[in-house]
N, C-alpha and C positions, 0 to 999 in steps of 0.2 A: 707410605707413599710408594707408588710404582716407579720403576726405573725410567729415567728420561721423561718425566711427566711435564707437559706444558698445558697450562690453563689459559685459554683465550677468553677473556672476559668481554663479551660482545653485547652487553646491555645497551639498549638504544640511547639512554641518557649519556653514557660514557662515549659512545661512538659519535654522537652529535657534538659534544664538547671537544672531542679530539679533532673533528673536522674543523672546528673554529680555530683551534690551536695551530693547525697546519698552515693556515693562511699567512702568506709572507708579510702582509701589511698589518697583522694583529699587533696591537701596542704591547709594550712590556707589562704594563699593569694588568691588561686583560689576559695576557698569556699566563701571568702568575696566578690570577684569580681562577682561571680555568683549570690549571694544574692542581691547585688546592682542591677544587670541587671534584675533579676526577679522582684524586688520591683518596678523598673521603669515601667516594662510591666504591672504589676498588678495595678499600679496607674491609668492607662488609664481606666480600668474597674471600679475601685472604684469611680472615679470621673466622670463617664459617664453622670450622670444626674445632675452634678453640675450646679447651676443656673448661668445664664449670664445676662448681661444688654447691651443695645445698646448705643454706643457712636458715636459722630460725628468725622470722620477722613477725611483726604484728600489724595487720591491716586495721582499718577502722572497725572491722567487724569481728575478726578472730585472728588467732596465731596460725602460722603455716610455715612450711619449708619451701624455699624458693631459690632458684639457681643464680649464682653470680660468677663472674670471671675473676681471676687474679691477674689484673693488668701488670702488676709489678714483676711477674714472671715472663713478660714479653719484652724483648729488646728490639727496637727499631734501629737498624744499622745503616746510617747514611754514608754513601760513597760521595765524598766531597768533590766538587762543590754542588753539582746539580741535584744530588740526592736530597739536599735540604728542601728543595721544592716539593718533594713528596712528603716530607717529614711532618709539616704542620697539619696537613689534612689527616694523616694517619693518627696523630696525637689528638685531634679533635674527636675521633671515634674511640680511641683507647688512651685516655689522658693519664692513666696510671703507669703507662709503659716507661721503661728505662730507655736511654738513647746511647748508642755507641757511634763512633765516627772512624772512617777509614779515609785518609787523605791520599789520593792517587792522581797523577796526571799522565796523559798519553804522550809518549815521546813522538814528536812529529815525523821523525825519520823511520823509526822501527815500528811505530804504532803500539809498542809494548808499554805496560803499565809500570810507573815508577812511584814507589810509596814514599810519602813524606810525613805521615801522621797516622797513629793508630791508638785508640783509647776505647776500652770497653768497660761496662760495669763489672763489679766483682761477682764471683760465684756464677759464672756463665754456664757451668754444668747443670744448674737448676733452671735455666732459662731457654725459651724458644726465641730464636733470632729471625727477624724479617729484614732482609737486605734490600735497600732502596736505591735505585738509580734509574732515571727516566729512559735512558737509551742502552739497549743491549746490541751494540754494533759489531765490532770484531769479537767481543766477549773477553778480551784480554784483561780489562780492569775488573770485570765481575769475577773472573777466575782468580785473579790475584787477591781480591778482597776476601773471597770465600776460603782461599788457601790459608790466609792469616787468621780468619775467623775460626776455622776448624782447630787451630792450635789452642783455642780457649775451651774446646770441648762443649759447645752448647748442646742442649737436649735435641733441638731440631733446627733446621735452616730452611728458609724459603727465600726466593729471589723475586722481587717485584719490579717491573719496568713498564713504561708507557708504550714504547715501541721496541720491537725485536726484529733483527734480520736473521734469515736462515743460517747464515754463516756464524753469527754469534751464538745462536741456539746450539748448533753442532759443536762448536768449540767449547762452550760452557759445559754441555752434558758429556763430552768426552772426558773432561777433567773432573766433573762432579755429577755423575749420573744419579746420585741419591738426592739431589736438591731440585725440587720442583720450581718451575718458572711460572709466574703469573704476569700476563701482559694484556694490554688493551688492543694491540694490533701486531700482526706479523707482516712486515713490508717485503718488497720484492728482493732487495739485496743491498750491496754496498758499492759505492763508487771507488775510484782509484785512491782517494784520500781516506777511506774507511768510514765515510758518512752513509747513513741509511737513506735509501731511495724508495719511494718518493720522500719519506721522512718529514721532518719539520725544521731542519737546520740544526745548529748547535743549541741544545736545550739550555745550557748554562748561560751562553751569550744572550739568548732571547729572554731568559728569566731575569737576568741582572742588568740588562741593557749595555753589555760590553761587546766589543767587536775585536 
């Protein structure tokens, strides 16, 4: 991967569903369903260059060699709690993937990330990690999560989000220029409270119906 790489996934289906998610009157169940659908669609782009290997199979007519992926070598790393909204859709596409969790919350005064949970599968040095969090706002949580993840020495790391702010992209790639970002939208910027504008509000609150 090149340095400071950002993949803007602008497929019409993804953009259409994202527009529906942004609407302030969208119900919690509809918001969750749309996020699930978008994460499935984004998974195709994120895994586009996933390595395959040839195996021998038998069709109804003859034997042949055909490619398969080793999903068990992929780890989806959910940044709690909103990352779990991405997780189910990704697992629908790569059901054999392992799952790791990083528990972080944003300090309301400093906007810094505070860790409260971290658990990864074993043998991370053999695995490709895909970090999931719907919002790349200040970038502090993403930076902290990848800092911890790198301690496990995964083969590769990718960061996937629904929305990104320029400030978050800059902060993240200053800390981790080797980790590519995959996002469905790059919004205008942040407000005084560190929320993305125009954004879609707090993804976790809208996903789980909390305020």
